[in-house]
A tleap script that builds the chain and sets N, CA, C and O, in Angstrom:
source leaprc.protein.ff14SB
mol = sequence {
  NMET GLU LYS SER ILE ASN LEU GLN ILE SER
  GLN ARG GLY VAL ILE THR LEU PRO LYS ALA
  LEU ARG GLN ALA TYR GLY LEU LYS THR GLY
  ASP VAL LEU THR LEU ILE ASP LEU GLY ASN
  ALA PHE VAL ILE SER PRO ARG ARG SER GLU
  VAL ASP ALA LEU ALA ASP GLU ILE ASN ARG
  ALA LEU SER GLU ARG GLY GLU THR LEU GLU
  GLY MET LEU LYS SER LEU ARG GLU GLN ARG
  GLU SER TYR GLY THR LYS CALA
}
set mol.1.N position { 101.329 78.232 168.417 }
set mol.1.CA position { 100.490 77.793 169.471 }
set mol.1.C position { 101.311 76.865 170.246 }
set mol.1.O position { 102.091 76.111 169.666 }
set mol.2.N position { 101.187 76.870 171.530 }
set mol.2.CA position { 101.868 76.500 172.500 }
set mol.2.C position { 101.704 74.870 172.584 }
set mol.2.O position { 100.852 74.216 171.984 }
set mol.3.N position { 102.926 74.258 173.651 }
set mol.3.CA position { 103.151 73.402 173.032 }
set mol.3.C position { 102.508 72.324 174.298 }
set mol.3.O position { 102.252 71.125 174.195 }
set mol.4.N position { 102.318 73.479 175.830 }
set mol.4.CA position { 101.577 72.683 176.846 }
set mol.4.C position { 100.669 74.086 177.020 }
set mol.4.O position { 100.962 75.277 176.919 }
set mol.5.N position { 99.473 73.396 177.318 }
set mol.5.CA position { 97.963 74.371 178.130 }
set mol.5.C position { 97.669 73.583 179.133 }
set mol.5.O position { 97.816 72.368 179.271 }
set mol.6.N position { 97.120 74.614 180.009 }
set mol.6.CA position { 96.695 74.191 181.488 }
set mol.6.C position { 95.460 74.105 181.129 }
set mol.6.O position { 95.178 74.952 180.282 }
set mol.7.N position { 94.097 73.028 181.603 }
set mol.7.CA position { 93.318 72.938 181.626 }
set mol.7.C position { 92.453 72.309 182.995 }
set mol.7.O position { 92.680 71.324 183.697 }
set mol.8.N position { 91.284 73.417 183.038 }
set mol.8.CA position { 90.845 72.779 184.069 }
set mol.8.C position { 89.672 72.241 184.531 }
set mol.8.O position { 88.763 73.041 184.309 }
set mol.9.N position { 89.279 71.242 185.076 }
set mol.9.CA position { 88.041 70.132 185.086 }
set mol.9.C position { 87.066 71.253 185.858 }
set mol.9.O position { 87.451 71.935 186.807 }
set mol.10.N position { 85.707 71.311 185.258 }
set mol.10.CA position { 84.764 71.690 186.275 }
set mol.10.C position { 84.303 70.501 187.376 }
set mol.10.O position { 84.804 69.387 187.531 }
set mol.11.N position { 83.036 71.201 188.172 }
set mol.11.CA position { 82.708 70.292 188.678 }
set mol.11.C position { 81.857 69.110 187.987 }
set mol.11.O position { 81.712 68.012 188.525 }
set mol.12.N position { 81.332 69.445 186.783 }
set mol.12.CA position { 80.962 68.493 186.218 }
set mol.12.C position { 81.558 67.347 185.425 }
set mol.12.O position { 81.136 66.380 184.791 }
set mol.13.N position { 82.882 67.958 185.784 }
set mol.13.CA position { 84.283 66.784 184.811 }
set mol.13.C position { 83.954 67.447 183.522 }
set mol.13.O position { 84.033 66.710 182.539 }
set mol.14.N position { 83.606 68.667 183.317 }
set mol.14.CA position { 83.725 69.316 181.844 }
set mol.14.C position { 84.784 70.234 181.669 }
set mol.14.O position { 85.015 71.213 182.378 }
set mol.15.N position { 85.598 69.739 180.384 }
set mol.15.CA position { 87.400 70.546 179.841 }
set mol.15.C position { 86.713 71.590 178.841 }
set mol.15.O position { 85.826 71.362 178.019 }
set mol.16.N position { 87.303 72.689 179.105 }
set mol.16.CA position { 87.016 73.546 178.251 }
set mol.16.C position { 87.921 73.478 176.841 }
set mol.16.O position { 88.827 73.831 177.596 }
set mol.17.N position { 88.436 73.387 175.767 }
set mol.17.CA position { 89.145 73.539 174.885 }
set mol.17.C position { 89.302 75.104 174.550 }
set mol.17.O position { 88.262 75.728 174.757 }
set mol.18.N position { 90.545 75.987 174.003 }
set mol.18.CA position { 90.906 77.295 174.559 }
set mol.18.C position { 90.623 77.315 172.638 }
set mol.18.O position { 90.996 76.492 171.803 }
set mol.19.N position { 89.783 78.678 172.449 }
set mol.19.CA position { 89.049 79.392 171.294 }
set mol.19.C position { 90.138 78.549 170.578 }
set mol.19.O position { 89.924 77.473 170.020 }
set mol.20.N position { 91.650 79.350 170.693 }
set mol.20.CA position { 93.037 78.759 169.277 }
set mol.20.C position { 92.950 77.615 169.643 }
set mol.20.O position { 92.548 76.978 168.670 }
set mol.21.N position { 93.035 77.227 170.143 }
set mol.21.CA position { 93.062 76.013 170.050 }
set mol.21.C position { 91.679 74.954 168.774 }
set mol.21.O position { 92.087 74.309 167.809 }
set mol.22.N position { 90.567 75.030 169.047 }
set mol.22.CA position { 89.649 74.589 168.448 }
set mol.22.C position { 89.879 75.110 167.130 }
set mol.22.O position { 89.988 74.338 166.178 }
set mol.23.N position { 89.979 76.592 166.969 }
set mol.23.CA position { 89.786 77.348 165.144 }
set mol.23.C position { 91.103 76.462 164.851 }
set mol.23.O position { 90.700 75.570 164.105 }
set mol.24.N position { 92.483 76.278 165.080 }
set mol.24.CA position { 93.568 75.406 164.620 }
set mol.24.C position { 93.076 74.066 164.101 }
set mol.24.O position { 93.708 73.392 163.287 }
set mol.25.N position { 91.730 73.675 164.704 }
set mol.25.CA position { 91.932 72.424 164.462 }
set mol.25.C position { 89.988 72.065 164.230 }
set mol.25.O position { 89.293 71.052 164.146 }
set mol.26.N position { 89.766 73.483 164.205 }
set mol.26.CA position { 88.639 72.991 162.775 }
set mol.26.C position { 87.369 72.210 163.454 }
set mol.26.O position { 86.525 71.519 162.884 }
set mol.27.N position { 87.519 72.602 165.171 }
set mol.27.CA position { 86.250 71.626 165.906 }
set mol.27.C position { 85.637 72.684 166.248 }
set mol.27.O position { 86.219 73.711 166.597 }
set mol.28.N position { 84.432 72.552 166.186 }
set mol.28.CA position { 83.057 72.975 166.402 }
set mol.28.C position { 82.473 71.417 167.017 }
set mol.28.O position { 82.799 70.232 166.955 }
set mol.29.N position { 80.753 72.786 168.015 }
set mol.29.CA position { 80.077 72.348 168.928 }
set mol.29.C position { 79.362 71.205 168.701 }
set mol.29.O position { 78.837 71.121 167.591 }
set mol.30.N position { 79.172 70.090 169.654 }
set mol.30.CA position { 78.989 68.419 168.854 }
set mol.30.C position { 79.960 67.502 168.034 }
set mol.30.O position { 79.602 66.583 167.297 }
set mol.31.N position { 81.178 67.879 168.268 }
set mol.31.CA position { 82.657 67.344 167.830 }
set mol.31.C position { 82.497 66.350 168.502 }
set mol.31.O position { 81.611 66.338 169.357 }
set mol.32.N position { 83.331 65.238 168.284 }
set mol.32.CA position { 83.462 63.895 169.172 }
set mol.32.C position { 84.559 63.987 169.091 }
set mol.32.O position { 84.898 64.386 167.977 }
set mol.33.N position { 85.925 63.677 170.239 }
set mol.33.CA position { 87.084 63.926 170.133 }
set mol.33.C position { 87.162 62.392 170.768 }
set mol.33.O position { 86.217 61.881 171.369 }
set mol.34.N position { 88.693 61.610 170.495 }
set mol.34.CA position { 88.819 60.213 171.136 }
set mol.34.C position { 89.730 60.692 171.782 }
set mol.34.O position { 90.377 61.688 171.459 }
set mol.35.N position { 89.915 59.841 173.041 }
set mol.35.CA position { 90.317 60.122 173.908 }
set mol.35.C position { 91.561 58.668 174.345 }
set mol.35.O position { 91.093 57.570 174.646 }
set mol.36.N position { 92.903 58.868 174.314 }
set mol.36.CA position { 93.352 56.955 174.396 }
set mol.36.C position { 93.912 57.712 175.495 }
set mol.36.O position { 94.128 58.924 175.505 }
set mol.37.N position { 94.290 56.235 177.129 }
set mol.37.CA position { 94.550 56.229 177.843 }
set mol.37.C position { 96.164 55.355 177.929 }
set mol.37.O position { 96.451 54.174 177.730 }
set mol.38.N position { 96.979 56.528 178.308 }
set mol.38.CA position { 98.309 55.633 177.977 }
set mol.38.C position { 98.758 55.483 179.551 }
set mol.38.O position { 99.685 56.149 180.013 }
set mol.39.N position { 98.105 54.666 180.220 }
set mol.39.CA position { 98.412 54.700 181.254 }
set mol.39.C position { 98.714 55.626 182.440 }
set mol.39.O position { 98.048 55.708 183.472 }
set mol.40.N position { 100.241 56.567 182.010 }
set mol.40.CA position { 100.411 57.518 182.935 }
set mol.40.C position { 99.829 59.108 182.508 }
set mol.40.O position { 99.659 60.149 183.143 }
set mol.41.N position { 99.633 58.700 181.121 }
set mol.41.CA position { 99.078 60.041 180.342 }
set mol.41.C position { 97.979 59.887 179.536 }
set mol.41.O position { 97.770 58.700 179.288 }
set mol.42.N position { 97.340 60.510 179.127 }
set mol.42.CA position { 96.421 60.426 177.808 }
set mol.42.C position { 96.663 61.172 176.621 }
set mol.42.O position { 97.398 62.158 176.545 }
set mol.43.N position { 95.950 60.607 175.616 }
set mol.43.CA position { 96.039 61.767 174.732 }
set mol.43.C position { 94.752 62.216 173.612 }
set mol.43.O position { 94.558 61.686 172.518 }
set mol.44.N position { 94.005 63.265 174.184 }
set mol.44.CA position { 92.835 63.711 173.072 }
set mol.44.C position { 93.590 64.501 171.709 }
set mol.44.O position { 94.420 65.355 171.397 }
set mol.45.N position { 92.287 63.176 170.999 }
set mol.45.CA position { 92.566 63.297 169.351 }
set mol.45.C position { 91.776 64.086 168.563 }
set mol.45.O position { 90.779 63.730 169.191 }
set mol.46.N position { 91.369 64.764 167.833 }
set mol.46.CA position { 90.518 65.252 167.011 }
set mol.46.C position { 90.153 64.773 166.067 }
set mol.46.O position { 89.190 65.215 165.441 }
set mol.47.N position { 90.656 64.006 165.808 }
set mol.47.CA position { 90.487 62.818 164.972 }
set mol.47.C position { 89.594 61.575 165.420 }
set mol.47.O position { 89.161 61.514 166.571 }
set mol.48.N position { 89.385 60.786 164.663 }
set mol.48.CA position { 88.456 59.268 165.045 }
set mol.48.C position { 88.881 58.401 165.261 }
set mol.48.O position { 89.723 58.414 164.363 }
set mol.49.N position { 89.105 57.213 165.936 }
set mol.49.CA position { 89.386 55.878 166.393 }
set mol.49.C position { 89.413 55.363 164.491 }
set mol.49.O position { 88.554 55.704 163.677 }
set mol.50.N position { 90.459 54.623 164.235 }
set mol.50.CA position { 90.364 53.814 162.577 }
set mol.50.C position { 88.932 52.811 162.852 }
set mol.50.O position { 88.235 52.561 161.868 }
set mol.51.N position { 88.534 52.262 164.198 }
set mol.51.CA position { 87.522 51.302 164.682 }
set mol.51.C position { 86.571 51.829 164.751 }
set mol.51.O position { 85.512 51.217 164.619 }
set mol.52.N position { 86.619 53.176 164.986 }
set mol.52.CA position { 84.503 53.984 164.902 }
set mol.52.C position { 84.714 54.222 163.484 }
set mol.52.O position { 83.737 54.876 163.119 }
set mol.53.N position { 85.429 54.040 162.577 }
set mol.53.CA position { 85.107 54.711 161.220 }
set mol.53.C position { 85.055 52.844 160.709 }
set mol.53.O position { 84.001 52.500 160.175 }
set mol.54.N position { 85.546 52.354 160.788 }
set mol.54.CA position { 85.347 51.226 160.044 }
set mol.54.C position { 83.923 50.708 160.717 }
set mol.54.O position { 82.989 50.511 159.940 }
set mol.55.N position { 83.800 50.569 161.588 }
set mol.55.CA position { 82.688 50.597 162.320 }
set mol.55.C position { 81.332 50.900 161.818 }
set mol.55.O position { 80.357 50.251 162.196 }
set mol.56.N position { 81.257 51.805 161.032 }
set mol.56.CA position { 80.511 53.150 160.607 }
set mol.56.C position { 80.710 52.769 159.216 }
set mol.56.O position { 79.713 52.932 158.513 }
set mol.57.N position { 81.464 52.430 158.797 }
set mol.57.CA position { 81.488 51.820 157.359 }
set mol.57.C position { 81.153 50.755 156.944 }
set mol.57.O position { 80.858 50.727 155.749 }
set mol.58.N position { 81.048 49.335 157.811 }
set mol.58.CA position { 80.212 48.470 158.028 }
set mol.58.C position { 78.998 48.546 157.995 }
set mol.58.O position { 78.339 47.746 157.331 }
set mol.59.N position { 78.537 49.357 158.583 }
set mol.59.CA position { 77.014 49.447 159.145 }
set mol.59.C position { 76.726 50.254 158.218 }
set mol.59.O position { 75.561 50.334 158.607 }
set mol.60.N position { 76.744 51.193 156.990 }
set mol.60.CA position { 76.892 51.806 156.314 }
set mol.60.C position { 76.405 51.113 155.064 }
set mol.60.O position { 75.374 51.446 154.480 }
set mol.61.N position { 77.231 50.096 154.671 }
set mol.61.CA position { 77.047 49.049 153.483 }
set mol.61.C position { 75.947 47.897 153.703 }
set mol.61.O position { 75.072 47.634 152.878 }
set mol.62.N position { 76.134 47.204 155.029 }
set mol.62.CA position { 74.698 46.418 155.432 }
set mol.62.C position { 73.501 47.220 154.741 }
set mol.62.O position { 72.895 46.986 153.695 }
set mol.63.N position { 73.327 48.557 155.967 }
set mol.63.CA position { 72.026 49.291 155.631 }
set mol.63.C position { 71.932 49.384 154.501 }
set mol.63.O position { 70.761 49.681 154.266 }
set mol.64.N position { 72.857 49.255 153.021 }
set mol.64.CA position { 72.607 50.142 152.096 }
set mol.64.C position { 71.955 48.455 151.069 }
set mol.64.O position { 71.270 48.332 150.053 }
set mol.65.N position { 72.613 47.456 152.002 }
set mol.65.CA position { 72.026 46.136 151.102 }
set mol.65.C position { 70.648 45.577 151.950 }
set mol.65.O position { 70.138 44.459 151.866 }
set mol.66.N position { 70.372 46.323 152.495 }
set mol.66.CA position { 68.822 46.375 153.654 }
set mol.66.C position { 69.296 45.057 155.030 }
set mol.66.O position { 68.384 44.677 155.765 }
set mol.67.N position { 70.676 44.504 155.228 }
set mol.67.CA position { 70.945 43.944 156.095 }
set mol.67.C position { 71.376 44.929 157.526 }
set mol.67.O position { 71.448 46.154 157.614 }
set mol.68.N position { 71.649 43.741 158.687 }
set mol.68.CA position { 71.623 44.280 159.990 }
set mol.68.C position { 72.811 43.325 160.309 }
set mol.68.O position { 73.070 42.277 159.717 }
set mol.69.N position { 73.423 43.825 161.255 }
set mol.69.CA position { 74.531 42.987 162.454 }
set mol.69.C position { 74.070 41.790 162.442 }
set mol.69.O position { 74.575 40.761 161.994 }
set mol.70.N position { 73.066 41.972 162.966 }
set mol.70.CA position { 72.386 40.867 163.432 }
set mol.70.C position { 71.895 39.513 162.866 }
set mol.70.O position { 71.886 38.360 163.298 }
set mol.71.N position { 71.525 40.068 161.819 }
set mol.71.CA position { 71.280 38.745 160.243 }
set mol.71.C position { 72.464 38.167 160.019 }
set mol.71.O position { 72.500 36.946 159.864 }
set mol.72.N position { 74.129 39.261 159.938 }
set mol.72.CA position { 75.355 38.835 159.697 }
set mol.72.C position { 76.290 37.579 160.032 }
set mol.72.O position { 77.116 36.810 159.538 }
set mol.73.N position { 75.307 38.026 161.703 }
set mol.73.CA position { 76.369 37.433 162.291 }
set mol.73.C position { 75.502 36.110 163.136 }
set mol.73.O position { 76.083 35.547 164.064 }
set mol.74.N position { 73.930 35.631 162.688 }
set mol.74.CA position { 72.923 34.800 162.690 }
set mol.74.C position { 73.734 34.200 160.949 }
set mol.74.O position { 73.529 32.986 160.936 }
set mol.75.N position { 74.128 34.404 160.268 }
set mol.75.CA position { 74.485 33.671 158.957 }
set mol.75.C position { 75.703 33.726 159.241 }
set mol.75.O position { 76.223 33.663 158.127 }
set mol.76.N position { 76.663 33.815 160.112 }
set mol.76.CA position { 77.983 33.361 159.911 }
set mol.76.C position { 77.426 32.287 161.110 }
set mol.76.O position { 78.480 31.737 161.430 }
set mol.77.N position { 76.514 31.770 161.829 }
set mol.77.CA position { 76.509 31.010 162.957 }
set mol.77.C position { 76.371 29.537 161.912 }
set mol.77.O position { 77.046 28.557 161.596 }
set mol.78.N position { 75.387 29.979 161.719 }
set mol.78.CA position { 74.742 29.151 160.097 }
set mol.78.C position { 75.302 28.187 159.464 }
set mol.78.O position { 75.061 26.981 159.400 }
set mol.79.N position { 76.513 29.231 158.744 }
set mol.79.CA position { 77.054 29.270 157.980 }
set mol.79.C position { 78.545 27.486 159.132 }
set mol.79.O position { 78.807 26.290 159.009 }
set mol.80.N position { 78.830 28.396 159.814 }
set mol.80.CA position { 79.847 27.681 161.037 }
set mol.80.C position { 79.110 25.865 161.321 }
set mol.80.O position { 79.768 24.846 161.533 }
set mol.81.N position { 77.606 25.991 161.225 }
set mol.81.CA position { 77.436 24.764 162.170 }
set mol.81.C position { 77.019 23.738 160.662 }
set mol.81.O position { 77.069 22.513 160.549 }
set mol.82.N position { 76.667 24.643 159.779 }
set mol.82.CA position { 76.827 23.772 158.023 }
set mol.82.C position { 78.411 22.974 158.315 }
set mol.82.O position { 78.504 21.757 158.476 }
set mol.83.N position { 79.137 23.559 158.332 }
set mol.83.CA position { 80.470 23.111 158.210 }
set mol.83.C position { 80.808 22.129 159.760 }
set mol.83.O position { 81.278 20.991 159.741 }
set mol.84.N position { 80.547 22.670 160.643 }
set mol.84.CA position { 80.510 20.941 161.259 }
set mol.84.C position { 79.448 19.564 161.241 }
set mol.84.O position { 79.538 18.510 161.870 }
set mol.85.N position { 78.322 20.072 160.168 }
set mol.85.CA position { 77.847 18.938 159.774 }
set mol.85.C position { 78.433 17.657 158.367 }
set mol.85.O position { 78.132 16.476 158.194 }
set mol.86.N position { 79.253 18.492 157.680 }
set mol.86.CA position { 79.806 17.433 156.522 }
set mol.86.C position { 81.006 16.906 156.936 }
set mol.86.O position { 81.537 16.095 156.176 }
set mol.87.N position { 81.535 17.173 157.933 }
set mol.87.CA position { 82.589 16.305 157.987 }
set mol.87.C position { 82.303 14.811 158.518 }
set mol.87.O position { 83.220 13.993 158.584 }
savepdb mol mol.pdb
quit
């Protein structure tokens, strides 16, 4: 596969990835790509960012325990306040 591919941005800002590139990386319609802005250039990666994956994992673990992020944050605030009153 070529190291450099020219792409054109459509009127609505859409970029079409060539079929050979989609096949090489196993990309399908609806797949989400990560764009990293490096200042004077950017990288489009077929991998999800580690932060996104970790956030999904935390959300899944909380959901399995019947908890929510809001509930966890409320508990953390309550714990923090209890430390302040014990001093």
